[in-house]
PDB file with SEQRES, HELIX, SHEET and CRYST1 records, atoms N, CA, C and O in Angstrom:
SEQRES   1 A   80  MET VAL THR PHE VAL PRO TYR GLY ALA GLU LEU THR THR          
SEQRES   2 A   80  ASN GLN ALA ALA ASP LEU LEU ASN VAL SER ARG PRO HIS          
SEQRES   3 A   80  LEU ILE LYS LEU LEU ASN ASP GLN GLU ILE ASP PHE HIS          
SEQRES   4 A   80  LYS VAL GLY SER HIS ARG ARG VAL LYS SER GLU ASP VAL          
SEQRES   5 A   80  LEU ALA TYR LYS ARG LYS ARG ASP THR ALA ARG SER SER          
SEQRES   6 A   80  ALA LEU ASP ARG MET GLN GLN LEU GLY GLN GLU ALA ASP          
SEQRES   7 A   80  ALA ALA                                                      
HELIX    1 AA1 THR A   13  LEU A   20  1                                   8    
HELIX    2 AA2 ARG A   24  ASN A   32  1                                   9    
HELIX    3 AA3 SER A   49  ALA A   79  1                                  31    
SHEET    1 AA1 3 GLU A  10  LEU A  11  0                                        
SHEET    2 AA1 3 HIS A  44  LYS A  48 -1                                        
SHEET    3 AA1 3 HIS A  39  VAL A  41 -1                                        
CRYST1    1.000    1.000    1.000  90.00  90.00  90.00 P 1           1          
ATOM      1  N   MET A   1      -9.276  17.058  10.658  1.00  0.00           N  
ATOM      2  CA  MET A   1      -8.161  17.923  10.412  1.00  0.00           C  
ATOM      3  C   MET A   1      -7.837  17.891   8.913  1.00  0.00           C  
ATOM      4  O   MET A   1      -7.913  16.840   8.277  1.00  0.00           O  
ATOM      5  N   VAL A   2      -7.488  19.021   8.375  1.00  0.00           N  
ATOM      6  CA  VAL A   2      -7.122  19.138   6.971  1.00  0.00           C  
ATOM      7  C   VAL A   2      -5.647  19.513   6.886  1.00  0.00           C  
ATOM      8  O   VAL A   2      -5.175  20.401   7.595  1.00  0.00           O  
ATOM      9  N   THR A   3      -4.931  18.821   6.007  1.00  0.00           N  
ATOM     10  CA  THR A   3      -3.516  19.117   5.801  1.00  0.00           C  
ATOM     11  C   THR A   3      -3.312  19.456   4.345  1.00  0.00           C  
ATOM     12  O   THR A   3      -3.719  18.701   3.462  1.00  0.00           O  
ATOM     13  N   PHE A   4      -2.689  20.579   4.089  1.00  0.00           N  
ATOM     14  CA  PHE A   4      -2.358  20.980   2.727  1.00  0.00           C  
ATOM     15  C   PHE A   4      -0.917  20.609   2.449  1.00  0.00           C  
ATOM     16  O   PHE A   4      -0.014  20.958   3.208  1.00  0.00           O  
ATOM     17  N   VAL A   5      -0.709  19.892   1.344  1.00  0.00           N  
ATOM     18  CA  VAL A   5       0.636  19.492   0.946  1.00  0.00           C  
ATOM     19  C   VAL A   5       0.835  19.941  -0.485  1.00  0.00           C  
ATOM     20  O   VAL A   5       0.077  19.532  -1.365  1.00  0.00           O  
ATOM     21  N   PRO A   6       1.830  20.772  -0.744  1.00  0.00           N  
ATOM     22  CA  PRO A   6       2.064  21.203  -2.118  1.00  0.00           C  
ATOM     23  C   PRO A   6       2.397  20.011  -3.022  1.00  0.00           C  
ATOM     24  O   PRO A   6       3.151  19.118  -2.637  1.00  0.00           O  
ATOM     25  N   TYR A   7       1.824  20.014  -4.224  1.00  0.00           N  
ATOM     26  CA  TYR A   7       2.097  18.942  -5.174  1.00  0.00           C  
ATOM     27  C   TYR A   7       3.588  18.944  -5.501  1.00  0.00           C  
ATOM     28  O   TYR A   7       4.167  19.994  -5.777  1.00  0.00           O  
ATOM     29  N   GLY A   8       4.198  17.777  -5.470  1.00  0.00           N  
ATOM     30  CA  GLY A   8       5.614  17.659  -5.785  1.00  0.00           C  
ATOM     31  C   GLY A   8       6.526  17.928  -4.607  1.00  0.00           C  
ATOM     32  O   GLY A   8       7.748  17.901  -4.753  1.00  0.00           O  
ATOM     33  N   ALA A   9       5.954  18.188  -3.440  1.00  0.00           N  
ATOM     34  CA  ALA A   9       6.777  18.468  -2.260  1.00  0.00           C  
ATOM     35  C   ALA A   9       7.502  17.201  -1.825  1.00  0.00           C  
ATOM     36  O   ALA A   9       6.993  16.089  -1.963  1.00  0.00           O  
ATOM     37  N   GLU A  10       8.691  17.400  -1.303  1.00  0.00           N  
ATOM     38  CA  GLU A  10       9.427  16.299  -0.701  1.00  0.00           C  
ATOM     39  C   GLU A  10       9.255  16.402   0.806  1.00  0.00           C  
ATOM     40  O   GLU A  10       9.463  17.462   1.397  1.00  0.00           O  
ATOM     41  N   LEU A  11       8.876  15.305   1.412  1.00  0.00           N  
ATOM     42  CA  LEU A  11       8.584  15.281   2.840  1.00  0.00           C  
ATOM     43  C   LEU A  11       9.685  14.568   3.601  1.00  0.00           C  
ATOM     44  O   LEU A  11      10.327  13.649   3.092  1.00  0.00           O  
ATOM     45  N   THR A  12       9.888  15.015   4.835  1.00  0.00           N  
ATOM     46  CA  THR A  12      10.758  14.267   5.733  1.00  0.00           C  
ATOM     47  C   THR A  12       9.996  13.041   6.201  1.00  0.00           C  
ATOM     48  O   THR A  12       8.790  12.932   5.979  1.00  0.00           O  
ATOM     49  N   THR A  13      10.691  12.123   6.844  1.00  0.00           N  
ATOM     50  CA  THR A  13      10.007  10.931   7.344  1.00  0.00           C  
ATOM     51  C   THR A  13       9.010  11.303   8.438  1.00  0.00           C  
ATOM     52  O   THR A  13       7.959  10.672   8.549  1.00  0.00           O  
ATOM     53  N   ASN A  14       9.318  12.305   9.237  1.00  0.00           N  
ATOM     54  CA  ASN A  14       8.358  12.751  10.265  1.00  0.00           C  
ATOM     55  C   ASN A  14       7.095  13.310   9.625  1.00  0.00           C  
ATOM     56  O   ASN A  14       5.987  12.995  10.061  1.00  0.00           O  
ATOM     57  N   GLN A  15       7.249  14.129   8.604  1.00  0.00           N  
ATOM     58  CA  GLN A  15       6.089  14.710   7.927  1.00  0.00           C  
ATOM     59  C   GLN A  15       5.251  13.637   7.257  1.00  0.00           C  
ATOM     60  O   GLN A  15       4.023  13.668   7.332  1.00  0.00           O  
ATOM     61  N   ALA A  16       5.911  12.681   6.597  1.00  0.00           N  
ATOM     62  CA  ALA A  16       5.186  11.600   5.923  1.00  0.00           C  
ATOM     63  C   ALA A  16       4.448  10.727   6.935  1.00  0.00           C  
ATOM     64  O   ALA A  16       3.305  10.334   6.698  1.00  0.00           O  
ATOM     65  N   ALA A  17       5.090  10.424   8.055  1.00  0.00           N  
ATOM     66  CA  ALA A  17       4.443   9.620   9.097  1.00  0.00           C  
ATOM     67  C   ALA A  17       3.228  10.354   9.647  1.00  0.00           C  
ATOM     68  O   ALA A  17       2.185   9.742   9.877  1.00  0.00           O  
ATOM     69  N   ASP A  18       3.356  11.657   9.860  1.00  0.00           N  
ATOM     70  CA  ASP A  18       2.220  12.444  10.351  1.00  0.00           C  
ATOM     71  C   ASP A  18       1.074  12.431   9.344  1.00  0.00           C  
ATOM     72  O   ASP A  18      -0.090  12.321   9.729  1.00  0.00           O  
ATOM     73  N   LEU A  19       1.395  12.541   8.069  1.00  0.00           N  
ATOM     74  CA  LEU A  19       0.367  12.553   7.026  1.00  0.00           C  
ATOM     75  C   LEU A  19      -0.394  11.223   6.988  1.00  0.00           C  
ATOM     76  O   LEU A  19      -1.599  11.199   6.738  1.00  0.00           O  
ATOM     77  N   LEU A  20       0.312  10.129   7.236  1.00  0.00           N  
ATOM     78  CA  LEU A  20      -0.308   8.804   7.232  1.00  0.00           C  
ATOM     79  C   LEU A  20      -0.889   8.421   8.599  1.00  0.00           C  
ATOM     80  O   LEU A  20      -1.574   7.408   8.737  1.00  0.00           O  
ATOM     81  N   ASN A  21      -0.599   9.253   9.601  1.00  0.00           N  
ATOM     82  CA  ASN A  21      -1.031   8.972  10.969  1.00  0.00           C  
ATOM     83  C   ASN A  21      -0.462   7.649  11.470  1.00  0.00           C  
ATOM     84  O   ASN A  21      -1.172   6.841  12.068  1.00  0.00           O  
ATOM     85  N   VAL A  22       0.818   7.441  11.220  1.00  0.00           N  
ATOM     86  CA  VAL A  22       1.539   6.264  11.701  1.00  0.00           C  
ATOM     87  C   VAL A  22       2.797   6.740  12.413  1.00  0.00           C  
ATOM     88  O   VAL A  22       3.171   7.908  12.307  1.00  0.00           O  
ATOM     89  N   SER A  23       3.441   5.848  13.128  1.00  0.00           N  
ATOM     90  CA  SER A  23       4.694   6.204  13.790  1.00  0.00           C  
ATOM     91  C   SER A  23       5.818   6.292  12.755  1.00  0.00           C  
ATOM     92  O   SER A  23       5.736   5.706  11.676  1.00  0.00           O  
ATOM     93  N   ARG A  24       6.855   7.028  13.106  1.00  0.00           N  
ATOM     94  CA  ARG A  24       8.004   7.133  12.208  1.00  0.00           C  
ATOM     95  C   ARG A  24       8.662   5.758  11.997  1.00  0.00           C  
ATOM     96  O   ARG A  24       9.013   5.432  10.863  1.00  0.00           O  
ATOM     97  N   PRO A  25       8.842   4.934  13.058  1.00  0.00           N  
ATOM     98  CA  PRO A  25       9.411   3.593  12.824  1.00  0.00           C  
ATOM     99  C   PRO A  25       8.575   2.749  11.861  1.00  0.00           C  
ATOM    100  O   PRO A  25       9.126   1.992  11.062  1.00  0.00           O  
ATOM    101  N   HIS A  26       7.248   2.876  11.935  1.00  0.00           N  
ATOM    102  CA  HIS A  26       6.390   2.124  11.004  1.00  0.00           C  
ATOM    103  C   HIS A  26       6.603   2.633   9.576  1.00  0.00           C  
ATOM    104  O   HIS A  26       6.669   1.838   8.639  1.00  0.00           O  
ATOM    105  N   LEU A  27       6.712   3.940   9.410  1.00  0.00           N  
ATOM    106  CA  LEU A  27       6.968   4.498   8.080  1.00  0.00           C  
ATOM    107  C   LEU A  27       8.301   3.994   7.539  1.00  0.00           C  
ATOM    108  O   LEU A  27       8.392   3.632   6.366  1.00  0.00           O  
ATOM    109  N   ILE A  28       9.335   3.967   8.377  1.00  0.00           N  
ATOM    110  CA  ILE A  28      10.650   3.483   7.945  1.00  0.00           C  
ATOM    111  C   ILE A  28      10.534   2.037   7.477  1.00  0.00           C  
ATOM    112  O   ILE A  28      11.167   1.655   6.492  1.00  0.00           O  
ATOM    113  N   LYS A  29       9.725   1.220   8.177  1.00  0.00           N  
ATOM    114  CA  LYS A  29       9.506  -0.165   7.744  1.00  0.00           C  
ATOM    115  C   LYS A  29       8.852  -0.192   6.372  1.00  0.00           C  
ATOM    116  O   LYS A  29       9.245  -0.984   5.515  1.00  0.00           O  
ATOM    117  N   LEU A  30       7.848   0.671   6.150  1.00  0.00           N  
ATOM    118  CA  LEU A  30       7.200   0.737   4.835  1.00  0.00           C  
ATOM    119  C   LEU A  30       8.203   1.120   3.751  1.00  0.00           C  
ATOM    120  O   LEU A  30       8.172   0.568   2.651  1.00  0.00           O  
ATOM    121  N   LEU A  31       9.084   2.054   4.055  1.00  0.00           N  
ATOM    122  CA  LEU A  31      10.099   2.470   3.083  1.00  0.00           C  
ATOM    123  C   LEU A  31      11.064   1.330   2.796  1.00  0.00           C  
ATOM    124  O   LEU A  31      11.378   1.053   1.638  1.00  0.00           O  
ATOM    125  N   ASN A  32      11.537   0.664   3.857  1.00  0.00           N  
ATOM    126  CA  ASN A  32      12.483  -0.443   3.682  1.00  0.00           C  
ATOM    127  C   ASN A  32      11.855  -1.630   2.955  1.00  0.00           C  
ATOM    128  O   ASN A  32      12.539  -2.362   2.239  1.00  0.00           O  
ATOM    129  N   ASP A  33      10.543  -1.816   3.143  1.00  0.00           N  
ATOM    130  CA  ASP A  33       9.817  -2.896   2.452  1.00  0.00           C  
ATOM    131  C   ASP A  33       9.396  -2.483   1.036  1.00  0.00           C  
ATOM    132  O   ASP A  33       8.712  -3.237   0.344  1.00  0.00           O  
ATOM    133  N   GLN A  34       9.806  -1.290   0.613  1.00  0.00           N  
ATOM    134  CA  GLN A  34       9.524  -0.745  -0.715  1.00  0.00           C  
ATOM    135  C   GLN A  34       8.031  -0.569  -0.981  1.00  0.00           C  
ATOM    136  O   GLN A  34       7.582  -0.662  -2.124  1.00  0.00           O  
ATOM    137  N   GLU A  35       7.263  -0.312   0.085  1.00  0.00           N  
ATOM    138  CA  GLU A  35       5.843  -0.001  -0.068  1.00  0.00           C  
ATOM    139  C   GLU A  35       5.675   1.428  -0.593  1.00  0.00           C  
ATOM    140  O   GLU A  35       4.717   1.734  -1.304  1.00  0.00           O  
ATOM    141  N   ILE A  36       6.623   2.295  -0.229  1.00  0.00           N  
ATOM    142  CA  ILE A  36       6.616   3.693  -0.655  1.00  0.00           C  
ATOM    143  C   ILE A  36       8.030   4.020  -1.138  1.00  0.00           C  
ATOM    144  O   ILE A  36       9.014   3.703  -0.470  1.00  0.00           O  
ATOM    145  N   ASP A  37       8.116   4.659  -2.310  1.00  0.00           N  
ATOM    146  CA  ASP A  37       9.417   5.048  -2.843  1.00  0.00           C  
ATOM    147  C   ASP A  37      10.013   6.189  -2.031  1.00  0.00           C  
ATOM    148  O   ASP A  37       9.287   7.012  -1.475  1.00  0.00           O  
ATOM    149  N   PHE A  38      11.337   6.232  -1.967  1.00  0.00           N  
ATOM    150  CA  PHE A  38      12.030   7.328  -1.306  1.00  0.00           C  
ATOM    151  C   PHE A  38      13.413   7.469  -1.921  1.00  0.00           C  
ATOM    152  O   PHE A  38      13.871   6.596  -2.659  1.00  0.00           O  
ATOM    153  N   HIS A  39      14.057   8.551  -1.615  1.00  0.00           N  
ATOM    154  CA  HIS A  39      15.461   8.721  -1.990  1.00  0.00           C  
ATOM    155  C   HIS A  39      16.167   9.374  -0.820  1.00  0.00           C  
ATOM    156  O   HIS A  39      15.533   9.910   0.089  1.00  0.00           O  
ATOM    157  N   LYS A  40      17.478   9.322  -0.856  1.00  0.00           N  
ATOM    158  CA  LYS A  40      18.249   9.873   0.248  1.00  0.00           C  
ATOM    159  C   LYS A  40      18.891  11.188  -0.154  1.00  0.00           C  
ATOM    160  O   LYS A  40      19.358  11.358  -1.281  1.00  0.00           O  
ATOM    161  N   VAL A  41      18.902  12.103   0.785  1.00  0.00           N  
ATOM    162  CA  VAL A  41      19.635  13.356   0.669  1.00  0.00           C  
ATOM    163  C   VAL A  41      20.650  13.300   1.798  1.00  0.00           C  
ATOM    164  O   VAL A  41      20.327  13.559   2.957  1.00  0.00           O  
ATOM    165  N   GLY A  42      21.872  12.960   1.447  1.00  0.00           N  
ATOM    166  CA  GLY A  42      22.859  12.673   2.480  1.00  0.00           C  
ATOM    167  C   GLY A  42      22.450  11.390   3.171  1.00  0.00           C  
ATOM    168  O   GLY A  42      22.301  10.351   2.528  1.00  0.00           O  
ATOM    169  N   SER A  43      22.268  11.461   4.479  1.00  0.00           N  
ATOM    170  CA  SER A  43      21.835  10.274   5.222  1.00  0.00           C  
ATOM    171  C   SER A  43      20.338  10.317   5.546  1.00  0.00           C  
ATOM    172  O   SER A  43      19.823   9.434   6.231  1.00  0.00           O  
ATOM    173  N   HIS A  44      19.645  11.344   5.054  1.00  0.00           N  
ATOM    174  CA  HIS A  44      18.228  11.526   5.354  1.00  0.00           C  
ATOM    175  C   HIS A  44      17.343  11.028   4.214  1.00  0.00           C  
ATOM    176  O   HIS A  44      17.633  11.251   3.039  1.00  0.00           O  
ATOM    177  N   ARG A  45      16.260  10.349   4.587  1.00  0.00           N  
ATOM    178  CA  ARG A  45      15.293   9.884   3.590  1.00  0.00           C  
ATOM    179  C   ARG A  45      14.322  11.014   3.272  1.00  0.00           C  
ATOM    180  O   ARG A  45      13.920  11.779   4.149  1.00  0.00           O  
ATOM    181  N   ARG A  46      13.956  11.098   1.993  1.00  0.00           N  
ATOM    182  CA  ARG A  46      12.938  12.050   1.546  1.00  0.00           C  
ATOM    183  C   ARG A  46      11.911  11.283   0.733  1.00  0.00           C  
ATOM    184  O   ARG A  46      12.248  10.381  -0.034  1.00  0.00           O  
ATOM    185  N   VAL A  47      10.651  11.658   0.917  1.00  0.00           N  
ATOM    186  CA  VAL A  47       9.543  10.962   0.279  1.00  0.00           C  
ATOM    187  C   VAL A  47       8.719  11.992  -0.489  1.00  0.00           C  
ATOM    188  O   VAL A  47       8.416  13.064   0.035  1.00  0.00           O  
ATOM    189  N   LYS A  48       8.359  11.671  -1.722  1.00  0.00           N  
ATOM    190  CA  LYS A  48       7.514  12.573  -2.500  1.00  0.00           C  
ATOM    191  C   LYS A  48       6.090  12.521  -1.955  1.00  0.00           C  
ATOM    192  O   LYS A  48       5.564  11.452  -1.645  1.00  0.00           O  
ATOM    193  N   SER A  49       5.484  13.688  -1.848  1.00  0.00           N  
ATOM    194  CA  SER A  49       4.127  13.753  -1.291  1.00  0.00           C  
ATOM    195  C   SER A  49       3.152  12.915  -2.106  1.00  0.00           C  
ATOM    196  O   SER A  49       2.272  12.270  -1.538  1.00  0.00           O  
ATOM    197  N   GLU A  50       3.294  12.914  -3.434  1.00  0.00           N  
ATOM    198  CA  GLU A  50       2.350  12.138  -4.243  1.00  0.00           C  
ATOM    199  C   GLU A  50       2.493  10.637  -4.000  1.00  0.00           C  
ATOM    200  O   GLU A  50       1.511   9.904  -4.117  1.00  0.00           O  
ATOM    201  N   ASP A  51       3.703  10.163  -3.661  1.00  0.00           N  
ATOM    202  CA  ASP A  51       3.889   8.747  -3.347  1.00  0.00           C  
ATOM    203  C   ASP A  51       3.221   8.398  -2.014  1.00  0.00           C  
ATOM    204  O   ASP A  51       2.619   7.334  -1.870  1.00  0.00           O  
ATOM    205  N   VAL A  52       3.334   9.305  -1.045  1.00  0.00           N  
ATOM    206  CA  VAL A  52       2.690   9.088   0.253  1.00  0.00           C  
ATOM    207  C   VAL A  52       1.171   9.084   0.084  1.00  0.00           C  
ATOM    208  O   VAL A  52       0.486   8.229   0.645  1.00  0.00           O  
ATOM    209  N   LEU A  53       0.649  10.027  -0.678  1.00  0.00           N  
ATOM    210  CA  LEU A  53      -0.796  10.107  -0.877  1.00  0.00           C  
ATOM    211  C   LEU A  53      -1.327   8.918  -1.676  1.00  0.00           C  
ATOM    212  O   LEU A  53      -2.438   8.451  -1.427  1.00  0.00           O  
ATOM    213  N   ALA A  54      -0.545   8.428  -2.629  1.00  0.00           N  
ATOM    214  CA  ALA A  54      -0.953   7.240  -3.393  1.00  0.00           C  
ATOM    215  C   ALA A  54      -1.018   6.023  -2.470  1.00  0.00           C  
ATOM    216  O   ALA A  54      -1.960   5.233  -2.549  1.00  0.00           O  
ATOM    217  N   TYR A  55      -0.023   5.869  -1.598  1.00  0.00           N  
ATOM    218  CA  TYR A  55      -0.043   4.771  -0.639  1.00  0.00           C  
ATOM    219  C   TYR A  55      -1.251   4.891   0.282  1.00  0.00           C  
ATOM    220  O   TYR A  55      -1.914   3.896   0.573  1.00  0.00           O  
ATOM    221  N   LYS A  56      -1.539   6.110   0.740  1.00  0.00           N  
ATOM    222  CA  LYS A  56      -2.672   6.348   1.637  1.00  0.00           C  
ATOM    223  C   LYS A  56      -3.992   5.963   0.960  1.00  0.00           C  
ATOM    224  O   LYS A  56      -4.848   5.331   1.580  1.00  0.00           O  
ATOM    225  N   ARG A  57      -4.156   6.344  -0.307  1.00  0.00           N  
ATOM    226  CA  ARG A  57      -5.375   5.972  -1.040  1.00  0.00           C  
ATOM    227  C   ARG A  57      -5.501   4.459  -1.147  1.00  0.00           C  
ATOM    228  O   ARG A  57      -6.578   3.906  -0.923  1.00  0.00           O  
ATOM    229  N   LYS A  58      -4.399   3.785  -1.489  1.00  0.00           N  
ATOM    230  CA  LYS A  58      -4.397   2.330  -1.628  1.00  0.00           C  
ATOM    231  C   LYS A  58      -4.740   1.666  -0.294  1.00  0.00           C  
ATOM    232  O   LYS A  58      -5.543   0.733  -0.248  1.00  0.00           O  
ATOM    233  N   ARG A  59      -4.133   2.147   0.785  1.00  0.00           N  
ATOM    234  CA  ARG A  59      -4.380   1.600   2.118  1.00  0.00           C  
ATOM    235  C   ARG A  59      -5.831   1.824   2.531  1.00  0.00           C  
ATOM    236  O   ARG A  59      -6.480   0.912   3.041  1.00  0.00           O  
ATOM    237  N   ASP A  60      -6.332   3.019   2.315  1.00  0.00           N  
ATOM    238  CA  ASP A  60      -7.703   3.337   2.713  1.00  0.00           C  
ATOM    239  C   ASP A  60      -8.723   2.537   1.915  1.00  0.00           C  
ATOM    240  O   ASP A  60      -9.747   2.126   2.461  1.00  0.00           O  
ATOM    241  N   THR A  61      -8.457   2.310   0.624  1.00  0.00           N  
ATOM    242  CA  THR A  61      -9.345   1.493  -0.203  1.00  0.00           C  
ATOM    243  C   THR A  61      -9.369   0.055   0.296  1.00  0.00           C  
ATOM    244  O   THR A  61     -10.434  -0.559   0.369  1.00  0.00           O  
ATOM    245  N   ALA A  62      -8.204  -0.486   0.641  1.00  0.00           N  
ATOM    246  CA  ALA A  62      -8.129  -1.854   1.154  1.00  0.00           C  
ATOM    247  C   ALA A  62      -8.870  -1.973   2.484  1.00  0.00           C  
ATOM    248  O   ALA A  62      -9.577  -2.954   2.718  1.00  0.00           O  
ATOM    249  N   ARG A  63      -8.710  -0.980   3.351  1.00  0.00           N  
ATOM    250  CA  ARG A  63      -9.409  -0.996   4.636  1.00  0.00           C  
ATOM    251  C   ARG A  63     -10.918  -0.939   4.437  1.00  0.00           C  
ATOM    252  O   ARG A  63     -11.664  -1.663   5.095  1.00  0.00           O  
ATOM    253  N   SER A  64     -11.356  -0.091   3.543  1.00  0.00           N  
ATOM    254  CA  SER A  64     -12.786   0.049   3.284  1.00  0.00           C  
ATOM    255  C   SER A  64     -13.368  -1.251   2.742  1.00  0.00           C  
ATOM    256  O   SER A  64     -14.455  -1.665   3.144  1.00  0.00           O  
ATOM    257  N   SER A  65     -12.646  -1.891   1.833  1.00  0.00           N  
ATOM    258  CA  SER A  65     -13.112  -3.171   1.279  1.00  0.00           C  
ATOM    259  C   SER A  65     -13.203  -4.232   2.365  1.00  0.00           C  
ATOM    260  O   SER A  65     -14.156  -5.010   2.399  1.00  0.00           O  
ATOM    261  N   ALA A  66     -12.213  -4.265   3.251  1.00  0.00           N  
ATOM    262  CA  ALA A  66     -12.217  -5.245   4.339  1.00  0.00           C  
ATOM    263  C   ALA A  66     -13.389  -4.990   5.282  1.00  0.00           C  
ATOM    264  O   ALA A  66     -14.039  -5.937   5.725  1.00  0.00           O  
ATOM    265  N   LEU A  67     -13.665  -3.737   5.591  1.00  0.00           N  
ATOM    266  CA  LEU A  67     -14.800  -3.418   6.464  1.00  0.00           C  
ATOM    267  C   LEU A  67     -16.126  -3.770   5.810  1.00  0.00           C  
ATOM    268  O   LEU A  67     -17.037  -4.266   6.472  1.00  0.00           O  
ATOM    269  N   ASP A  68     -16.236  -3.514   4.509  1.00  0.00           N  
ATOM    270  CA  ASP A  68     -17.455  -3.888   3.788  1.00  0.00           C  
ATOM    271  C   ASP A  68     -17.662  -5.397   3.837  1.00  0.00           C  
ATOM    272  O   ASP A  68     -18.782  -5.867   4.033  1.00  0.00           O  
ATOM    273  N   ARG A  69     -16.592  -6.148   3.663  1.00  0.00           N  
ATOM    274  CA  ARG A  69     -16.675  -7.613   3.687  1.00  0.00           C  
ATOM    275  C   ARG A  69     -17.073  -8.107   5.076  1.00  0.00           C  
ATOM    276  O   ARG A  69     -17.879  -9.028   5.206  1.00  0.00           O  
ATOM    277  N   MET A  70     -16.501  -7.489   6.114  1.00  0.00           N  
ATOM    278  CA  MET A  70     -16.853  -7.870   7.480  1.00  0.00           C  
ATOM    279  C   MET A  70     -18.326  -7.584   7.761  1.00  0.00           C  
ATOM    280  O   MET A  70     -19.003  -8.378   8.415  1.00  0.00           O  
ATOM    281  N   GLN A  71     -18.816  -6.459   7.269  1.00  0.00           N  
ATOM    282  CA  GLN A  71     -20.225  -6.113   7.453  1.00  0.00           C  
ATOM    283  C   GLN A  71     -21.121  -7.125   6.740  1.00  0.00           C  
ATOM    284  O   GLN A  71     -22.142  -7.552   7.278  1.00  0.00           O  
ATOM    285  N   GLN A  72     -20.727  -7.501   5.531  1.00  0.00           N  
ATOM    286  CA  GLN A  72     -21.494  -8.477   4.766  1.00  0.00           C  
ATOM    287  C   GLN A  72     -21.530  -9.820   5.494  1.00  0.00           C  
ATOM    288  O   GLN A  72     -22.582 -10.452   5.583  1.00  0.00           O  
ATOM    289  N   LEU A  73     -20.387 -10.252   6.012  1.00  0.00           N  
ATOM    290  CA  LEU A  73     -20.343 -11.527   6.747  1.00  0.00           C  
ATOM    291  C   LEU A  73     -21.197 -11.461   8.006  1.00  0.00           C  
ATOM    292  O   LEU A  73     -21.847 -12.440   8.372  1.00  0.00           O  
ATOM    293  N   GLY A  74     -21.195 -10.295   8.674  1.00  0.00           N  
ATOM    294  CA  GLY A  74     -22.022 -10.143   9.869  1.00  0.00           C  
ATOM    295  C   GLY A  74     -23.497 -10.233   9.543  1.00  0.00           C  
ATOM    296  O   GLY A  74     -24.260 -10.850  10.287  1.00  0.00           O  
ATOM    297  N   GLN A  75     -23.911  -9.625   8.440  1.00  0.00           N  
ATOM    298  CA  GLN A  75     -25.313  -9.687   8.032  1.00  0.00           C  
ATOM    299  C   GLN A  75     -25.711 -11.096   7.642  1.00  0.00           C  
ATOM    300  O   GLN A  75     -26.821 -11.541   7.933  1.00  0.00           O  
ATOM    301  N   GLU A  76     -24.792 -11.800   6.976  1.00  0.00           N  
ATOM    302  CA  GLU A  76     -25.082 -13.179   6.599  1.00  0.00           C  
ATOM    303  C   GLU A  76     -25.222 -14.063   7.848  1.00  0.00           C  
ATOM    304  O   GLU A  76     -26.071 -14.954   7.892  1.00  0.00           O  
ATOM    305  N   ALA A  77     -24.398 -13.813   8.841  1.00  0.00           N  
ATOM    306  CA  ALA A  77     -24.454 -14.593  10.085  1.00  0.00           C  
ATOM    307  C   ALA A  77     -25.763 -14.302  10.843  1.00  0.00           C  
ATOM    308  O   ALA A  77     -26.365 -15.201  11.429  1.00  0.00           O  
ATOM    309  N   ASP A  78     -26.185 -13.039  10.820  1.00  0.00           N  
ATOM    310  CA  ASP A  78     -27.444 -12.688  11.493  1.00  0.00           C  
ATOM    311  C   ASP A  78     -28.640 -13.311  10.797  1.00  0.00           C  
ATOM    312  O   ASP A  78     -29.629 -13.650  11.447  1.00  0.00           O  
ATOM    313  N   ALA A  79     -28.561 -13.466   9.479  1.00  0.00           N  
ATOM    314  CA  ALA A  79     -29.682 -14.020   8.720  1.00  0.00           C  
ATOM    315  C   ALA A  79     -29.786 -15.532   8.899  1.00  0.00           C  
ATOM    316  O   ALA A  79     -30.852 -16.109   8.683  1.00  0.00           O  
ATOM    317  N   ALA A  80     -28.707 -16.164   9.285  1.00  0.00           N  
ATOM    318  CA  ALA A  80     -28.696 -17.632   9.403  1.00  0.00           C  
ATOM    319  C   ALA A  80     -29.306 -18.124  10.681  1.00  0.00           C  
ATOM    320  O   ALA A  80     -29.364 -19.332  10.912  1.00  0.00           O  
TER     321      ALA A  80                                                      
END                                                                             
């Protein structure tokens, strides 16, 4: 699936959670833990699309590195 997000767009928490493919409660935890910047409009949180995409890139890079390491360890175990 491809999602187009205008640069500089402000996303609702539902939109940001959908973009990251996580639940809204998990996104709220990320916001409260200051993993992703946000600001409030009244009582509603708003997240900049570029901040969500930056977090997604960082998360995906970490996941890829972990999978590469697991693959390397598996190959080393098979060779032993």
